[in-house]
C-alpha atoms as one frame of an Amber mdcrd trajectory, in Angstrom:
protein
  -0.102  -0.289   0.007   2.739   2.362   0.906   4.608   1.820  -2.300   1.371
   2.660  -4.286   0.844   5.623  -2.594   4.217   6.651  -3.096   3.940   5.620
  -6.590   0.848   7.849  -6.804   2.848  10.854  -5.246   5.720  10.770  -7.757
   3.036  10.675 -10.683   1.497  13.838  -9.182   4.820  15.519  -8.397   5.977
  14.831 -12.309   2.635  16.757 -13.343   3.900  20.136 -11.333   5.565  22.874
 -13.159   6.086  24.913  -9.810   8.031  23.105  -6.923   8.733  24.284  -2.925
  11.491  22.928  -1.486  10.186  20.055  -0.503   8.786  19.093  -3.956  12.270
  19.692  -5.135  14.087  17.547  -2.789  11.796  14.899  -3.415  12.008  15.463
  -7.489  16.081  15.595  -7.604  16.966  13.768  -4.655  19.047  16.834  -3.168
  19.116  17.365   0.316  17.208  20.289   1.438  20.394  21.784   3.029  22.320
  21.437   0.069  19.575  23.204  -1.921  19.579  26.179   0.619  22.959  26.259
   0.008  23.058  26.239  -3.654  20.231  28.990  -3.543  22.157  31.092  -0.952
  25.421  31.447  -3.588  22.815  32.034  -6.424  23.691  28.647  -8.147  20.353
  27.254  -8.523  17.339  29.209 -10.429  14.762  30.065  -7.689  12.137  32.624
  -6.682  11.325  34.271  -3.303   7.642  35.566  -4.177   7.456  36.840  -0.449
  10.881  37.347   0.128  11.356  34.017   2.435   9.451  31.030   0.684  11.677
  29.449  -2.081   9.833  28.377  -5.311  11.354  26.820  -8.382  10.294  25.926
 -11.889  10.376  22.782 -12.888  11.595  23.926 -16.373  14.371  25.823 -15.093
  15.534  22.764 -12.783  15.422  20.292 -15.402  17.526  22.308 -17.616  19.895
  23.068 -14.780  20.246  19.279 -13.968  21.111  18.568 -17.750  23.936  21.432
 -17.675  27.378  20.394 -17.936  26.876  16.982 -19.930  29.850  14.862 -19.751
  30.439  13.427 -23.454  30.655   9.602 -24.017  33.749   8.431 -26.181  31.258
   7.888 -29.134  30.453  11.341 -28.939  34.019  12.620 -28.771  34.995  10.146
 -31.732  32.050  11.829 -33.967  33.151  15.154 -33.084  36.420  14.095 -34.562
  35.024  12.668 -37.229  33.020  15.624 -38.327  35.983  17.976 -37.985  38.637
  15.951 -39.850  35.541  15.725 -42.522  34.696  19.481 -42.851  38.279  20.389
 -42.851  39.521  17.868 -45.535  36.252  19.037 -47.585  37.168  22.769 -46.922
  40.827  22.213 -48.261  39.929  20.743 -51.441  37.272  22.839 -51.938  39.806
  26.066 -51.469  42.585  24.366 -53.052  40.949  22.411 -56.037
Protein backbone atom coordinates (compact mmCIF):
# COMPACT_ATOMS: atom_id res chain seq x y z
CA UNK A 1 0.00 0.00 0.00
CA UNK A 2 2.82 2.41 0.87
CA UNK A 3 4.59 1.78 -2.44
CA UNK A 4 1.35 2.48 -4.31
CA UNK A 5 0.87 5.79 -2.48
CA UNK A 6 4.49 6.79 -3.10
CA UNK A 7 4.08 5.95 -6.78
CA UNK A 8 0.94 8.09 -7.01
CA UNK A 9 2.70 10.96 -5.21
CA UNK A 10 5.62 10.72 -7.65
CA UNK A 11 3.24 10.80 -10.62
CA UNK A 12 1.49 13.87 -9.21
CA UNK A 13 4.82 15.55 -8.49
CA UNK A 14 5.89 15.08 -12.11
CA UNK A 15 2.74 16.91 -13.24
CA UNK A 16 3.58 20.04 -11.24
CA UNK A 17 5.31 22.97 -12.93
CA UNK A 18 6.19 24.84 -9.73
CA UNK A 19 7.97 23.25 -6.77
CA UNK A 20 8.49 24.25 -3.17
CA UNK A 21 11.66 23.05 -1.47
CA UNK A 22 10.09 19.77 -0.32
CA UNK A 23 8.89 19.04 -3.86
CA UNK A 24 12.30 19.90 -5.29
CA UNK A 25 14.13 17.72 -2.80
CA UNK A 26 11.87 14.78 -3.57
CA UNK A 27 11.98 15.38 -7.35
CA UNK A 28 15.78 15.62 -7.55
CA UNK A 29 16.86 13.55 -4.56
CA UNK A 30 18.96 16.50 -3.35
CA UNK A 31 18.89 17.30 0.35
CA UNK A 32 17.12 20.44 1.48
CA UNK A 33 20.31 21.73 3.13
CA UNK A 34 22.20 21.36 -0.17
CA UNK A 35 19.40 23.19 -2.00
CA UNK A 36 19.52 26.03 0.56
CA UNK A 37 23.29 26.33 0.07
CA UNK A 38 22.99 26.44 -3.71
CA UNK A 39 20.20 29.02 -3.66
CA UNK A 40 22.08 31.19 -1.15
CA UNK A 41 25.13 31.18 -3.42
CA UNK A 42 23.04 31.89 -6.54
CA UNK A 43 23.91 28.59 -8.21
CA UNK A 44 20.36 27.20 -8.41
CA UNK A 45 17.54 29.04 -10.24
CA UNK A 46 14.79 30.01 -7.82
CA UNK A 47 12.23 32.63 -6.85
CA UNK A 48 11.27 34.25 -3.55
CA UNK A 49 7.77 35.67 -4.06
CA UNK A 50 7.36 36.68 -0.42
CA UNK A 51 11.04 37.24 0.23
CA UNK A 52 11.24 34.10 2.34
CA UNK A 53 9.62 31.06 0.68
CA UNK A 54 11.67 29.41 -2.08
CA UNK A 55 9.89 28.49 -5.31
CA UNK A 56 11.38 26.61 -8.26
CA UNK A 57 10.20 26.20 -11.85
CA UNK A 58 10.39 22.56 -12.93
CA UNK A 59 11.45 23.58 -16.44
CA UNK A 60 14.41 25.57 -15.10
CA UNK A 61 15.39 22.81 -12.69
CA UNK A 62 15.34 20.25 -15.52
CA UNK A 63 17.58 22.51 -17.63
CA UNK A 64 19.89 23.08 -14.67
CA UNK A 65 20.13 19.34 -13.99
CA UNK A 66 21.14 18.70 -17.59
CA UNK A 67 23.98 21.27 -17.64
CA UNK A 68 27.60 20.24 -18.05
CA UNK A 69 27.03 17.10 -20.05
CA UNK A 70 30.00 14.78 -20.05
CA UNK A 71 30.60 13.54 -23.59
CA UNK A 72 30.84 9.82 -24.21
CA UNK A 73 33.72 8.32 -26.15
CA UNK A 74 31.31 7.88 -29.08
CA UNK A 75 30.39 11.59 -28.93
CA UNK A 76 34.05 12.61 -29.00
CA UNK A 77 34.88 10.23 -31.84
CA UNK A 78 31.95 11.57 -33.89
CA UNK A 79 33.09 15.15 -33.26
CA UNK A 80 36.58 14.21 -34.46
CA UNK A 81 35.16 12.61 -37.61
CA UNK A 82 32.99 15.65 -38.29
CA UNK A 83 35.93 18.00 -37.71
CA UNK A 84 38.36 16.13 -39.98
CA UNK A 85 35.71 15.63 -42.65
CA UNK A 86 34.85 19.32 -42.72
CA UNK A 87 38.57 20.28 -42.82
CA UNK A 88 39.21 17.88 -45.71
CA UNK A 89 36.19 19.18 -47.57
CA UNK A 90 37.20 22.80 -47.04
CA UNK A 91 40.81 22.17 -48.11
CA UNK A 92 39.74 20.48 -51.33
CA UNK A 93 37.22 23.17 -52.04
CA UNK A 94 39.58 26.10 -51.54
CA UNK A 95 42.66 24.48 -53.09
CA UNK A 96 40.87 22.69 -55.87
